[in-house]
N, C-alpha and C positions, 0 to 999 in steps of 0.2 A: 503493499501499497505506500502511495506516496500521500505527501501534506493534501495536493489539489482534489486528494481520493477524499479529503474527510470534508462530509458534507451534513449529515444527522449522528449527533450525537446522545448516546441516552444516561442519565441518570438517576442508577439507581436508587432511590431512598428520597423524601422528601426532607421536610420542614427547613429550618434554618437552614443547614450545612448544603442539602441537595437542594435548596429553593437559593443560593447564592451561587452556586454553579451556576446552576440554568442562566439565570438572570447574564451573569456575564460572558457566558459563552452564549448567548441567544444576541443580549445588546450591546455588546463590545465586539466581541467577534462575529459576529452575523451569521451564527453559524441557524440550523434548524433543530429543536431541543425539545427532548419528550421525558417527561420524568413520569416513573413507576414507582406506587408504593402497593401497599395492602390495603387500602381504602378510602374511601371518598373524602371520609372527615380528614386525612391527613393532607389527602392532595387539593382537596378546598384551604389546608391550611396554609399551605405551600404557597399556594398562587396567591395570598393573602401578603405572607412575606414576601414575592418578589415586584407584586406592585404599589402596597399599599404602607407595611412595615415599616418599621426605626429605617433600615438599608433598605427599603424597598425602593422603587426606580420616581417615583411619585416625589418624595422628599431628597431623593436623587438632584431630581432636575426643578426643583424649590429651591436647593443648595445651589446650583451651577454648579455639581459635580458629575453630570449627565445629562447630552445634551435630548433635544425631543425626540429626532427620528433613531439616539438608540436604546429610549427609552420604550418607546413604539415597538420597534424589533424585539422587546427582551418583552413584550408582553404579545405578540403577534408572533414570534418566533416559538415559543415554549406551550408544548400542550403538555394535557396531563393524562395518564392511564393506570388501571387497572389489570392490562392486559398485554400478559406478556409477548406473544406476539407483535406489538406493535413496533416493539425493536426491534423484533428481528433481523430486522436493515442494517441497521445504525451501524457507523462504521468507528464510534469510540463510545462505548460502555466506561462511566463512570460510575464506581460503586462508593454509596455514600449510604449502608448500609451502619447502625448501630454498633460499637466497636466491640464486637465479640468472635474469637476467632474463628469458632466455629460455624457460626452463623455464615460472616465472609463465605468462608469456604464450601460453605452448603449453596451461596446466594451463585457464586463462580459454575461449579460445578453441573448445577444445573444449567447454568445463562450454554455452556460449551453446547448442550446439543440443540439449543434452540438458533442462537447468533451465528450468524453468518460466518464459514471458516476462517475471509482473512480481518475479522473485526481484530481493533486495540483493546484489549481489556485491559484498565485501570484500575487500583485501590485509592483512597481517600485516608485510607486507614494513618492513624496519627504515629504510630511507630511499629506495627505488625511487621515481621519479616514478609515479603514479601513471596521469596518463595515458597513462604510455608502455605501464603494463601491460593497460591497456584498448584498445592498438591496435588487436585482431584483435577484437574483439568486433563486436555490430552498433551501425549507429548512434542503434537506439532502446533498446539494453541501455547505452547508456555516459552514462544518467540515472541510472541505479542500483547508477553504479559508483562505488565510492569508496574510502577507507584506512580500517583501523581497527588500528592498531601499539599491541600492546600490550607491555608493560613484562614481564622474565622475572626470577626464576621467577613464572610469572603467578598464583598463590592467594598470592601473599605482595607482590611488587608492585603495587598499584591503581590507576597510573598507564595510562590511554588514552587514546591521541592517535586525535581521528576525521578522517581531510584530504578536504577536497574538491577535484575536479576545476573547473575552469569550467566542464564542463559536469554533473555531479552537482548531481541534483534539490535543492534546500537541504534540502525534507522529510527526505528520505532520512538526510541525517545527521543529520538534528533525531532520526529514528526508532534510528539507528544508538548515538545521543550516549543517548538514552532506554535500548537494550538492554545497552549498558554499563554507566549508573548502577544499571540492574536489576541486572546480578550484583555489585556491588558496587565499581564502577571510580570514579575518579574524574576526569572528564574533558576536556581539551582540544581545543577544537577549530582546523585548521591548515588554511590555502589549500597545494595544490600547487604548487609551481613548479617549471618546466621548467631544468634546467641547475646542479640542486644534487640532495645525497646527505643524508637524513634530513632531518629533522622539526623539532622542538623538542628534545628531550633528547636527539639523536645530534649535532644540530648543539655547541649549547653543550656536550657534553661533548667534541668532537672538540679544538672551540677551546682550553679549555680543559688538554684531555692536550697538545697543543701547545707551552705554555707550561711547565706541569709536567716535561716531559721541557725544553726551554731552561732550566728553573730548575737540574736535576741537568745539564747540557751547559757549564752558564755555571761548575758547581763552587761556588753557592751550597747548594745541600745536599745531603745521598745522599735514592734515590730510599725509604729506608721513612720517611727524615724528612719527605718532601714527601708521603707516603701517613697518616702518623703527624696530621702538619698539618691535612690533608680529614676525617679520619675524628674526631678529635673536634673540630676549631675549627669544621668545617664540617654533622658529622652524617650524610657519605656513609657510606654504606655499604660500599663497596666501592672506593677509591680506585685509582688509576693504574699503580702499578705489581705488582699481588701481593696487598698485604696483605688483610687482610677485616676489616669490623668488626661494621657492624650487623644482617648480615640472618641471623646466628643466635642474635640477641640477642630478635628482634622474630618469629620462628618458636619 
């Protein structure tokens, strides 16, 4: 598959994360997007996330963060379905179901028998080993299996990690990178590493969070002062103990 062959993207799992991915892929990327979930209630909530809610396109246009034409594309180019058959012809499948290893493995195994053979499979996992998620798909599919970890909230946080396994076709990873960039993402390329959890963002944050907790436990500073230092001194939008700084200002 080539970049120009990617026209129809499926997002497996709605909600805040899935809706955000669909929103940027349709609005900024210009792709046709189908969101699939298990209940109509979830799909209706996802549509609300895309259009009306805090990170939705209406607020983005009001704030001058998104053009009217882009917002219209995000509304018109996203469809919602309960039927897996509606995503059988998708060129790229982005999985955004809850962070449960067995659930994700089950989803991909089911998709493997439904979606066309050359489709790219991508997981939005926060840190599961990608090769483990690909465990139950066919050997031929594993070359087209990668990770695409979006930062939340997706319409605001532009970071995307593209993760390749030892079996991933390098060209597939480059296609995912280009798709992400077309949708306004800043992309870091990462190698899958068995025995670890988290790629760049979560591993670095976890290490920093451990040190922040140690500072508090040692009595060197209060949680509020640690958060204050990181938000104002390092420009972190949200720190370790619940204080929030930059997200509201960015949007």
